[in-house]
C-alpha positions in Angstrom: -0.3 -0.3 -0.1 0.9 3.5 -0.5 2.2 5.5 2.8 -1.3 6.9 3.1 -2.9 3.4 3.4 -3.4 1.4 6.8 -0.9 -1.3 6.4 2.7 -0.3 5.8 5.5 -2.3 5.8 7.9 -2.2 8.8 11.2 -4.5 8.9 9.6 -7.2 6.7 6.0 -7.3 8.4 2.8 -5.6 8.3 2.4 -3.0 11.1 -1.5 -3.4 11.2 -1.4 -7.2 11.7 1.0 -6.8 14.6 -1.4 -4.0 16.0 -4.1 -6.3 15.7 -2.3 -9.2 17.6 -1.3 -7.1 20.2 -4.8 -6.0 20.8 -6.3 -9.5 20.8 -3.3 -10.4 23.2 -4.5 -7.7 25.9 -7.3 -9.9 26.2 -5.3 -12.8 27.2 -5.2 -13.2 31.1 -7.6 -10.2 31.4 -10.9 -10.4 33.5 -13.9 -12.1 31.7 -15.0 -8.9 29.8 -12.3 -6.2 30.3 -13.0 -2.6 29.5 -11.6 -0.5 26.8 -9.3 1.3 29.1 -7.9 -2.0 30.2 -7.4 -3.5 27.0 -5.4 -0.2 25.8 -3.3 -0.3 28.9 -2.3 -3.8 28.6 -1.8 -3.3 24.7 0.6 -0.4 25.8 -1.7 2.0 23.1 -3.9 5.0 23.1 -7.6 4.0 23.8 -8.5 5.9 20.8 -6.2 3.5 18.5 -7.5 0.4 20.3 -11.0 1.5 19.7 -10.4 1.8 16.0 -8.9 -1.7 16.0 -11.9 -2.9 18.4 -14.7 -1.8 16.0 -13.0 -3.7 13.0 -13.0 -6.9 15.2 -16.7 -6.5 16.2 -17.4 -6.0 12.6 -15.8 -9.4 11.9 -17.2 -11.2 14.9 -14.1 -11.8 16.9 -14.9 -9.5 19.7 -18.5 -8.5 20.9 -20.0 -5.5 23.1 -23.5 -5.6 24.0 -24.9 -2.4 23.5 -24.9 0.3 26.1 -22.2 -1.7 27.8 -18.5 -0.6 28.0 -17.2 -4.5 28.6 -15.8 -6.3 25.3 -16.0 -10.1 25.0 -14.8 -12.6 22.6 -17.1 -12.9 19.6 -18.3 -15.9 17.5 -16.5 -17.7 16.2 -14.4 -17.6 19.2 -10.6 -16.7 18.6 -9.3 -20.4 20.0 -6.1 -19.9 18.4 -5.4 -16.8 20.6 -6.7 -18.5 23.8 -4.0 -20.1 26.1 -4.3 -23.8 26.3 
């Protein structure tokens, strides 16, 4: 993608993919339904940035947020690949 795109190459990897993995990893070990602030702190990112990624993850069904609730949970299909065994 051009420099103005959302996915850019950094050191042989795509930064957007790394960011999504960081956000999903922030769920691992967090309370059952963490809040945006908790996920942002665990990921080491600004809450507004995490929010943008969570919106996309909600649209794909990987995370879920009940209307009127601040808590975020794993969506369906559940991301079993991201959960500890």
